[in-house]
C-alpha positions in Angstrom: 116.4 107.8 107.0 118.9 105.5 108.6 121.4 103.6 106.5 119.8 100.3 107.6 116.8 101.3 105.4 118.9 101.6 102.3 120.0 99.1 99.7 123.7 99.6 99.4 125.3 96.8 97.5 125.3 96.4 93.7 124.2 92.8 93.7 121.2 93.8 95.9 120.3 96.5 93.3 120.7 94.0 90.5 118.5 91.4 92.3 115.6 93.9 92.8 116.0 95.2 89.3 116.0 91.8 87.6 113.5 89.9 89.8 111.3 92.7 90.9 107.9 94.0 89.6 108.0 97.5 88.0 105.5 100.3 87.8 106.1 103.9 86.6 104.7 107.3 86.3 106.1 110.3 84.4 108.8 111.1 87.0 109.8 107.9 88.7 110.1 104.1 88.1 109.5 101.8 91.0 110.9 98.2 91.2 109.7 96.1 94.1 110.3 92.7 95.5 109.1 91.0 98.7 111.7 89.8 101.2 109.9 87.7 103.9 111.4 87.9 107.4 112.9 91.3 106.9 112.5 93.7 109.9 111.9 96.8 107.8 111.6 98.0 104.2 114.8 99.0 102.3 115.0 101.4 99.5 117.6 102.1 96.8 117.7 105.4 94.8 119.1 105.9 91.3 119.4 109.3 89.6 121.5 109.1 86.5 123.7 111.8 84.9 121.2 112.1 82.0 118.6 113.2 84.5 120.6 116.1 85.9 124.1 116.9 84.7 125.1 118.4 88.0 125.7 116.6 91.3 123.7 119.3 93.1 120.6 118.4 91.0 121.0 114.7 91.5 121.5 115.0 95.2 118.5 117.3 95.6 116.2 114.7 93.9 117.6 112.0 96.2 117.1 114.2 99.3 113.5 115.0 98.3 112.7 111.3 97.7 114.3 110.2 101.0 112.4 112.9 102.9 109.1 111.8 101.2 109.7 108.2 102.2 110.6 109.2 105.7 107.2 110.9 106.0 105.5 107.8 104.5 107.4 105.4 106.7 104.5 104.2 108.9 102.5 103.3 105.8 105.2 101.2 104.1 105.3 97.4 104.6 108.3 95.9 106.3 108.9 92.9 104.1 109.7 94.8 101.0 112.8 96.0 99.0 112.3 98.6 96.3 114.2 100.8 93.9 113.2 104.2 92.8 114.7 105.5 89.6 114.3 109.1 88.7 113.4 110.2 85.2 114.4 113.5 83.6 111.2 115.5 84.4 111.8 114.9 88.1 114.4 117.7 88.0 111.7 120.4 87.9 109.8 119.1 90.9 109.7 120.8 94.3 109.4 118.9 97.6 105.6 118.8 97.6 105.4 117.6 94.0 108.0 115.0 94.6 106.1 113.6 97.5 102.9 113.6 95.5 104.6 111.6 92.6 106.2 109.2 95.1 102.8 108.5 96.7 101.3 108.0 93.2 103.9 105.5 92.1 103.6 103.6 95.4 99.8 103.4 94.9 100.4 102.1 91.4 102.6 99.4 92.9 99.9 98.6 95.5 102.4 99.3 98.3 100.2 101.9 100.0 96.4 102.2 100.0 94.3 105.2 99.0 
């Protein structure tokens, strides 16, 4: 996923976190906010040290989530910023289960249809 699809600045994270609507499942929390006039969606990922104590584990979760979103890219609306925050059980997920959980949380947030 290109860097233009990522939320990079702390104040942008804080804006989505404070003003956005949240939904969650067992493994991920999703915060979303509409941004009219935006050319494509943007995503921010957060995996804390409490989730995985090693950088390898945290980076693996982020890599799996980015790949899942890349595969779902045609289904995601353009005028949307969202944050995905990993919870501790997400450490045990493989790529297939991660994508399944991301799809589930996106459906809960009414971002994608069934």
